[in-house]
C-alpha positions as a LaTeX table, in Angstrom:
\begin{tabular}{lrrr}
\hline
Residue & $x$ (\AA) & $y$ (\AA) & $z$ (\AA) \\
\hline
Met1 & $-28.75$ & $-45.34$ & $-18.40$ \\
Arg2 & $-32.00$ & $-43.16$ & $-16.84$ \\
Ala3 & $-29.25$ & $-43.00$ & $-13.83$ \\
Ser4 & $-26.66$ & $-41.15$ & $-16.16$ \\
Ser5 & $-28.98$ & $-38.76$ & $-17.61$ \\
Ser6 & $-30.82$ & $-37.78$ & $-14.17$ \\
Ser7 & $-26.56$ & $-37.32$ & $-12.90$ \\
Ile8 & $-26.23$ & $-35.08$ & $-15.92$ \\
Ala9 & $-29.63$ & $-33.37$ & $-15.32$ \\
Gly10 & $-28.65$ & $-32.42$ & $-11.65$ \\
Ser11 & $-24.86$ & $-30.93$ & $-12.46$ \\
Gly12 & $-26.99$ & $-28.77$ & $-14.45$ \\
Gln13 & $-29.24$ & $-27.11$ & $-12.13$ \\
Arg14 & $-26.02$ & $-26.96$ & $-9.33$ \\
Ser15 & $-24.36$ & $-25.16$ & $-12.19$ \\
Ile16 & $-26.80$ & $-22.64$ & $-13.15$ \\
His17 & $-27.35$ & $-22.19$ & $-9.30$ \\
Ala18 & $-24.01$ & $-21.75$ & $-8.43$ \\
Trp19 & $-23.69$ & $-19.03$ & $-11.59$ \\
Leu20 & $-26.90$ & $-17.26$ & $-10.41$ \\
Leu21 & $-25.67$ & $-16.74$ & $-6.98$ \\
Leu22 & $-22.07$ & $-15.58$ & $-8.58$ \\
Leu23 & $-24.09$ & $-12.89$ & $-10.75$ \\
Pro24 & $-25.19$ & $-10.25$ & $-8.56$ \\
Ala25 & $-21.18$ & $-9.72$ & $-7.30$ \\
Leu26 & $-19.96$ & $-10.31$ & $-11.03$ \\
Val27 & $-22.14$ & $-7.33$ & $-12.04$ \\
Leu28 & $-20.84$ & $-5.08$ & $-9.90$ \\
Leu29 & $-17.24$ & $-6.41$ & $-10.35$ \\
Val30 & $-17.80$ & $-5.51$ & $-13.99$ \\
Thr31 & $-19.77$ & $-2.58$ & $-13.56$ \\
Phe32 & $-17.60$ & $-0.81$ & $-11.29$ \\
Thr33 & $-13.80$ & $-2.11$ & $-11.87$ \\
His34 & $-13.45$ & $-4.34$ & $-15.77$ \\
Trp35 & $-15.48$ & $-1.72$ & $-17.72$ \\
Pro36 & $-13.75$ & 1.41 & $-15.79$ \\
Ala37 & $-10.48$ & $-0.09$ & $-16.18$ \\
Val38 & $-11.30$ & $-0.86$ & $-20.01$ \\
Ala39 & $-12.52$ & 2.10 & $-20.51$ \\
Thr40 & $-9.66$ & 4.00 & $-19.27$ \\
Leu41 & $-7.71$ & 2.38 & $-21.76$ \\
Ile42 & $-10.10$ & 3.49 & $-24.33$ \\
Asp43 & $-10.20$ & 7.15 & $-23.52$ \\
Ser44 & $-5.63$ & 7.02 & $-23.14$ \\
Phe45 & $-5.90$ & 6.93 & $-27.36$ \\
Tyr46 & $-8.11$ & 9.69 & $-27.31$ \\
Ser47 & $-7.39$ & 13.79 & $-26.85$ \\
Thr48 & $-9.48$ & 15.45 & $-23.89$ \\
Pro49 & $-12.43$ & 16.45 & $-25.52$ \\
Lys50 & $-13.00$ & 20.23 & $-24.09$ \\
Gly51 & $-16.11$ & 21.81 & $-24.81$ \\
Val52 & $-17.94$ & 21.61 & $-28.07$ \\
Arg53 & $-14.89$ & 19.34 & $-29.70$ \\
Ala54 & $-14.84$ & 15.77 & $-29.24$ \\
Ala55 & $-12.46$ & 13.95 & $-28.42$ \\
Val56 & $-10.67$ & 12.51 & $-31.35$ \\
Trp57 & $-8.36$ & 9.25 & $-31.87$ \\
Val58 & $-4.52$ & 10.36 & $-31.21$ \\
Gly59 & $-2.59$ & 6.89 & $-31.04$ \\
Leu60 & $-0.08$ & 6.41 & $-28.57$ \\
Glu61 & $-0.11$ & 10.51 & $-28.66$ \\
Asn62 & $-0.80$ & 10.62 & $-24.71$ \\
Tyr63 & 2.34 & 8.42 & $-23.51$ \\
Glu64 & 4.84 & 9.59 & $-25.82$ \\
Val65 & 3.88 & 13.22 & $-23.38$ \\
Met66 & 3.81 & 11.18 & $-20.63$ \\
Ala67 & 7.43 & 9.66 & $-21.35$ \\
Asp68 & 8.58 & 13.84 & $-22.12$ \\
Asp69 & 7.33 & 15.05 & $-19.06$ \\
Pro70 & 9.70 & 15.88 & $-16.18$ \\
Val71 & 7.30 & 16.06 & $-13.87$ \\
Phe72 & 5.87 & 12.42 & $-14.55$ \\
Trp73 & 9.47 & 10.74 & $-14.05$ \\
Gln74 & 10.39 & 13.16 & $-10.75$ \\
Ala75 & 6.93 & 11.68 & $-9.57$ \\
Val76 & 8.15 & 7.52 & $-10.42$ \\
Arg77 & 11.76 & 8.86 & $-8.63$ \\
Asn78 & 9.70 & 9.93 & $-5.63$ \\
Asn79 & 7.34 & 7.03 & $-5.49$ \\
Leu80 & 10.42 & 4.68 & $-5.97$ \\
Trp81 & 11.78 & 5.85 & $-2.41$ \\
Phe82 & 8.54 & 6.37 & $-1.34$ \\
Ala83 & 8.67 & 2.78 & $-1.78$ \\
Ala84 & 11.74 & 1.31 & $-1.34$ \\
Ala85 & 11.93 & 3.40 & 2.55 \\
Thr86 & 8.15 & 2.50 & 3.44 \\
Ile87 & 8.14 & $-1.37$ & 2.57 \\
Pro88 & 11.03 & $-2.86$ & 4.89 \\
Ala89 & 10.55 & 0.05 & 7.23 \\
Ser90 & 6.94 & $-0.69$ & 8.02 \\
Ile91 & 7.02 & $-4.67$ & 7.58 \\
Gly92 & 10.43 & $-5.03$ & 10.03 \\
Leu93 & 8.92 & $-2.65$ & 12.75 \\
Ala94 & 5.42 & $-4.67$ & 12.68 \\
Leu95 & 7.48 & $-7.70$ & 13.21 \\
Leu96 & 9.16 & $-6.61$ & 15.97 \\
Met97 & 5.94 & $-4.99$ & 17.36 \\
Ala98 & 4.25 & $-8.37$ & 17.14 \\
Leu99 & 7.15 & $-10.65$ & 18.85 \\
Trp100 & 7.14 & $-7.85$ & 21.89 \\
Val101 & 3.77 & $-7.45$ & 22.50 \\
Asn102 & 3.03 & $-11.46$ & 21.71 \\
Glu103 & 5.21 & $-11.93$ & 24.60 \\
Arg104 & 3.82 & $-12.28$ & 28.43 \\
Ile105 & 4.48 & $-8.42$ & 29.76 \\
Ala106 & 2.94 & $-5.94$ & 31.67 \\
Gly107 & 0.16 & $-4.13$ & 30.20 \\
Arg108 & 0.12 & $-6.25$ & 26.78 \\
Met109 & $-3.33$ & $-4.63$ & 26.07 \\
Trp110 & $-2.26$ & $-1.53$ & 26.02 \\
Val111 & 0.52 & $-1.92$ & 24.58 \\
Arg112 & $-1.47$ & $-3.90$ & 21.66 \\
Met113 & $-3.81$ & $-1.11$ & 21.77 \\
Ala114 & $-1.40$ & 1.95 & 21.26 \\
Tyr115 & 0.58 & 0.67 & 18.54 \\
Phe116 & $-2.63$ & $-0.39$ & 16.83 \\
Thr117 & $-4.38$ & 3.60 & 17.16 \\
Pro118 & $-2.24$ & 4.96 & 14.04 \\
Thr119 & $-4.40$ & 2.01 & 11.97 \\
Val120 & $-7.84$ & 3.74 & 13.47 \\
Leu121 & $-7.36$ & 6.91 & 12.64 \\
Pro122 & $-7.78$ & 8.53 & 9.23 \\
Met123 & $-4.83$ & 9.57 & 6.86 \\
Ile124 & $-6.20$ & 13.16 & 6.88 \\
Ala125 & $-6.45$ & 12.89 & 10.91 \\
Val126 & $-3.13$ & 11.33 & 11.11 \\
Ala127 & $-1.27$ & 13.93 & 8.29 \\
Asn128 & $-2.71$ & 16.66 & 10.58 \\
Ile129 & $-1.27$ & 15.38 & 13.81 \\
Trp130 & 2.21 & 15.62 & 11.80 \\
Leu131 & 1.80 & 18.59 & 10.74 \\
Phe132 & 2.13 & 20.06 & 14.49 \\
Phe133 & 4.87 & 17.71 & 14.64 \\
Tyr134 & 6.72 & 19.30 & 11.66 \\
Thr135 & 5.77 & 22.83 & 11.67 \\
Pro136 & 8.42 & 25.51 & 11.71 \\
Gln137 & 9.72 & 27.52 & 15.11 \\
Tyr138 & 6.74 & 26.23 & 17.48 \\
Gly139 & 6.19 & 22.30 & 16.16 \\
Leu140 & 6.91 & 19.13 & 18.72 \\
Leu141 & 9.87 & 18.54 & 16.74 \\
Glu142 & 11.07 & 22.30 & 16.88 \\
Gln143 & 10.86 & 21.73 & 20.12 \\
Val144 & 13.23 & 18.97 & 20.83 \\
Thr145 & 15.84 & 19.95 & 17.92 \\
Gly146 & 15.62 & 23.36 & 20.10 \\
Ala147 & 16.13 & 22.18 & 23.54 \\
Leu148 & 19.07 & 20.35 & 21.61 \\
Gly149 & 20.76 & 23.51 & 20.92 \\
Leu150 & 20.69 & 22.90 & 17.30 \\
Pro151 & 19.02 & 25.49 & 14.37 \\
Ser152 & 15.09 & 25.73 & 13.51 \\
His153 & 14.62 & 23.61 & 10.27 \\
Asn154 & 11.60 & 24.03 & 8.04 \\
Trp155 & 11.11 & 20.24 & 7.97 \\
Leu156 & 7.89 & 19.99 & 5.12 \\
Gly157 & 9.71 & 23.25 & 2.89 \\
Asp158 & 13.35 & 21.95 & 2.62 \\
Pro159 & 12.85 & 19.76 & $-0.73$ \\
Arg160 & 16.07 & 17.91 & 0.86 \\
Thr161 & 13.61 & 16.94 & 3.69 \\
Ala162 & 10.36 & 16.86 & 2.56 \\
Leu163 & 9.89 & 13.35 & 1.61 \\
Ala164 & 11.97 & 11.26 & 4.62 \\
Cys165 & 8.91 & 13.66 & 6.49 \\
Val166 & 6.01 & 12.15 & 4.90 \\
Thr167 & 7.94 & 8.84 & 4.18 \\
Leu168 & 8.01 & 9.03 & 8.11 \\
Val169 & 4.18 & 9.49 & 8.68 \\
Ala170 & 3.60 & 6.78 & 6.16 \\
Val171 & 5.99 & 4.05 & 8.36 \\
Trp172 & 3.63 & 5.06 & 11.17 \\
Lys173 & 0.57 & 4.51 & 10.01 \\
Glu174 & 0.92 & 1.25 & 7.91 \\
Ala175 & 3.19 & $-0.80$ & 10.76 \\
Gly176 & 0.42 & $-0.96$ & 13.18 \\
Phe177 & $-1.85$ & $-2.04$ & 10.63 \\
Phe178 & 0.68 & $-4.92$ & 9.85 \\
Met179 & 1.69 & $-5.77$ & 13.34 \\
Ile180 & $-2.01$ & $-6.53$ & 13.75 \\
Phe181 & $-1.63$ & $-9.50$ & 11.15 \\
Tyr182 & 2.15 & $-10.50$ & 12.33 \\
Leu183 & 0.39 & $-10.95$ & 15.81 \\
Ala184 & $-2.24$ & $-13.00$ & 14.35 \\
Ala185 & 0.16 & $-15.66$ & 12.76 \\
Leu186 & 2.08 & $-15.66$ & 15.70 \\
Gln187 & $-0.80$ & $-17.08$ & 18.25 \\
Thr188 & $-1.26$ & $-19.75$ & 15.79 \\
Leu189 & 2.29 & $-21.41$ & 15.86 \\
Asn190 & 2.23 & $-24.33$ & 18.23 \\
Pro191 & 3.73 & $-23.36$ & 21.81 \\
Ser192 & 5.23 & $-27.21$ & 21.78 \\
Leu193 & 8.01 & $-25.23$ & 19.60 \\
Lys194 & 9.02 & $-23.19$ & 22.25 \\
Glu195 & 8.84 & $-25.86$ & 24.41 \\
Ala196 & 10.59 & $-27.57$ & 22.76 \\
Ala197 & 13.46 & $-25.08$ & 21.63 \\
Ala198 & 13.91 & $-23.92$ & 25.16 \\
Ile199 & 14.69 & $-27.20$ & 26.15 \\
Glu200 & 17.07 & $-28.00$ & 23.46 \\
Gly201 & 18.72 & $-24.63$ & 24.37 \\
Ala202 & 17.94 & $-22.85$ & 21.66 \\
Ser203 & 18.80 & $-19.20$ & 21.88 \\
Arg204 & 16.03 & $-16.95$ & 21.43 \\
Trp205 & 17.78 & $-15.35$ & 17.70 \\
Tyr206 & 17.94 & $-18.91$ & 16.48 \\
Phe207 & 14.17 & $-19.64$ & 17.09 \\
Phe208 & 13.23 & $-16.66$ & 15.66 \\
Arg209 & 15.53 & $-17.34$ & 12.68 \\
Arg210 & 14.46 & $-21.11$ & 12.29 \\
Val211 & 11.24 & $-21.76$ & 13.34 \\
Gln212 & 9.09 & $-18.56$ & 13.79 \\
Trp213 & 10.09 & $-16.98$ & 10.40 \\
Pro214 & 9.66 & $-19.21$ & 8.11 \\
Leu215 & 6.30 & $-20.16$ & 9.57 \\
Leu216 & 5.49 & $-16.62$ & 9.08 \\
Met217 & 6.63 & $-16.51$ & 5.01 \\
Pro218 & 3.08 & $-16.67$ & 4.13 \\
Thr219 & 1.97 & $-13.71$ & 6.17 \\
Thr220 & 4.98 & $-12.01$ & 5.06 \\
Leu221 & 3.94 & $-12.57$ & 1.19 \\
Phe222 & 0.17 & $-11.25$ & 2.21 \\
Val223 & 1.84 & $-8.25$ & 4.21 \\
Leu224 & 4.32 & $-7.32$ & 1.21 \\
Val225 & 1.62 & $-7.74$ & $-1.45$ \\
Asn226 & $-0.90$ & $-4.84$ & 0.87 \\
Ala227 & 2.74 & $-2.57$ & 1.59 \\
Val228 & 3.41 & $-2.40$ & $-2.42$ \\
Val229 & 0.09 & $-1.54$ & $-3.08$ \\
Asn230 & $-0.38$ & 0.89 & $-0.65$ \\
Ala231 & 3.17 & 2.54 & $-1.38$ \\
Phe232 & 1.51 & 3.80 & $-4.43$ \\
Arg233 & $-2.14$ & 4.14 & $-3.53$ \\
Leu234 & $-1.72$ & 6.58 & 0.01 \\
Val235 & $-1.63$ & 10.38 & $-1.13$ \\
Asp236 & $-4.05$ & 12.10 & 1.60 \\
His237 & $-1.06$ & 12.35 & 3.69 \\
Val238 & 0.58 & 14.67 & 0.28 \\
Phe239 & $-2.18$ & 16.10 & 0.34 \\
Ile240 & $-2.53$ & 17.57 & 4.24 \\
Leu241 & 1.59 & 18.13 & 4.54 \\
Thr242 & 2.90 & 19.49 & 1.79 \\
Arg243 & 0.79 & 19.20 & $-1.50$ \\
Gly244 & 3.09 & 17.78 & $-3.61$ \\
Gly245 & 5.93 & 20.84 & $-2.51$ \\
Pro246 & 8.56 & 22.22 & $-2.08$ \\
Asp247 & 9.01 & 22.21 & $-6.27$ \\
Asn248 & 7.20 & 18.80 & $-6.61$ \\
Ala249 & 10.00 & 17.11 & $-4.06$ \\
Thr250 & 6.95 & 14.80 & $-2.46$ \\
Ser251 & 4.81 & 14.16 & $-5.89$ \\
Leu252 & 4.12 & 10.93 & $-6.07$ \\
Leu253 & 2.54 & 9.05 & $-9.09$ \\
Leu254 & $-0.97$ & 9.05 & $-7.76$ \\
Tyr255 & $-1.16$ & 12.98 & $-6.44$ \\
His256 & 0.63 & 13.95 & $-9.83$ \\
Leu257 & $-2.71$ & 11.96 & $-11.69$ \\
Tyr258 & $-5.29$ & 13.94 & $-9.37$ \\
Glu259 & $-2.89$ & 17.13 & $-10.38$ \\
Val260 & $-3.48$ & 16.07 & $-14.46$ \\
Gly261 & $-7.41$ & 15.24 & $-14.09$ \\
Phe262 & $-8.77$ & 17.40 & $-12.05$ \\
Lys263 & $-6.63$ & 20.37 & $-11.42$ \\
Phe264 & $-5.53$ & 20.41 & $-14.99$ \\
Trp265 & $-8.51$ & 18.88 & $-16.53$ \\
Asp266 & $-6.57$ & 16.94 & $-19.03$ \\
Thr267 & $-8.44$ & 13.85 & $-18.65$ \\
Ala268 & $-7.02$ & 11.69 & $-21.29$ \\
Tyr269 & $-3.16$ & 12.30 & $-20.34$ \\
Ala270 & $-4.86$ & 10.98 & $-17.03$ \\
Ala271 & $-5.72$ & 8.13 & $-18.29$ \\
Ala272 & $-2.71$ & 7.07 & $-19.96$ \\
Ile273 & $-1.07$ & 7.60 & $-16.34$ \\
Thr274 & $-3.77$ & 5.64 & $-14.75$ \\
Val275 & $-3.27$ & 2.35 & $-17.53$ \\
Val276 & 0.43 & 3.14 & $-16.85$ \\
Leu277 & 0.11 & 2.53 & $-12.96$ \\
Val278 & $-2.20$ & $-0.04$ & $-12.77$ \\
Val279 & $-0.23$ & $-2.16$ & $-15.54$ \\
Val280 & 2.99 & $-1.96$ & $-12.86$ \\
Leu281 & 0.74 & $-2.93$ & $-9.50$ \\
Ala282 & $-1.17$ & $-5.37$ & $-11.70$ \\
Ser283 & 2.30 & $-7.06$ & $-12.82$ \\
Val284 & 3.95 & $-6.67$ & $-9.56$ \\
Ala285 & 0.88 & $-8.51$ & $-7.56$ \\
Leu286 & 1.01 & $-11.68$ & $-10.22$ \\
Phe287 & 4.73 & $-11.82$ & $-9.72$ \\
Gln288 & 4.26 & $-11.86$ & $-6.24$ \\
Phe289 & 1.66 & $-14.36$ & $-5.74$ \\
Phe290 & 2.17 & $-16.85$ & $-8.66$ \\
Val291 & 6.30 & $-16.43$ & $-8.45$ \\
Leu292 & 6.77 & $-15.75$ & $-4.49$ \\
Asp293 & 4.03 & $-17.56$ & $-3.48$ \\
Lys294 & 5.63 & $-21.20$ & $-4.34$ \\
Lys295 & 9.12 & $-20.25$ & $-1.96$ \\
Val296 & 7.45 & $-19.02$ & 0.78 \\
His297 & 5.41 & $-21.69$ & 2.49 \\
Tyr298 & 6.69 & $-24.14$ & 5.28 \\
Lys299 & 6.91 & $-27.71$ & 4.92 \\
\hline
\end{tabular}
């Protein structure tokens, strides 16, 4: 009886100790993540305070404004197009680069560093580099097309090509970052698998399709979650390259949110857009972790 009471007391002390260790991180998480999210949700049901006029309860009015806002739907279409292009392109390119630099090639270290360099550069610097490429008349791309006898073209000023140019910058930046995860995963694979495949006469494509790709699925899920979040989070290059133009052709959701909240100072409407964006991203992340995660682990 006395031993049982002592065991219960020891368990209680360990629980208190564990909660005390978690408390600092928990306080920071609630203060800077959870409470701002709840406050944003509450603000989305109020009007924007202006001067001495305090915010008043408006219910779903901000969401109704958002549903009727053509610029918002333009930003949604742009972002979906941007995500549909950047996610598979950056992941596929990262996988190809990782497979190549995982082989024993001359100057392998330099090739890896060259692929990874865009990742360590700030997005602002990357955008400025590509701004030079796209500059009409004397940019690098104009020099190449001019040498081929093609007419001059304002790549970022044309609504038909502006979003594709912005997408290309994001793919160039993201692929090197994702390559590191694939390369780390490839180096953890047992080398005897490759030797056994070679003895059996399996081709490189067959070995990749039946052995490497299934073993890389957990890494692919992790990369996929990051790619989806980044597709809706990265807007630095939009600020430098186009500022959402021409005619909102490159306006992404986060950039539209920034303009509404900090350029037009309609904070209540910006809160409503934020809530929708958070709900969509959280739903996608939960679906990937709780549904796809059960199907990707190779057993």
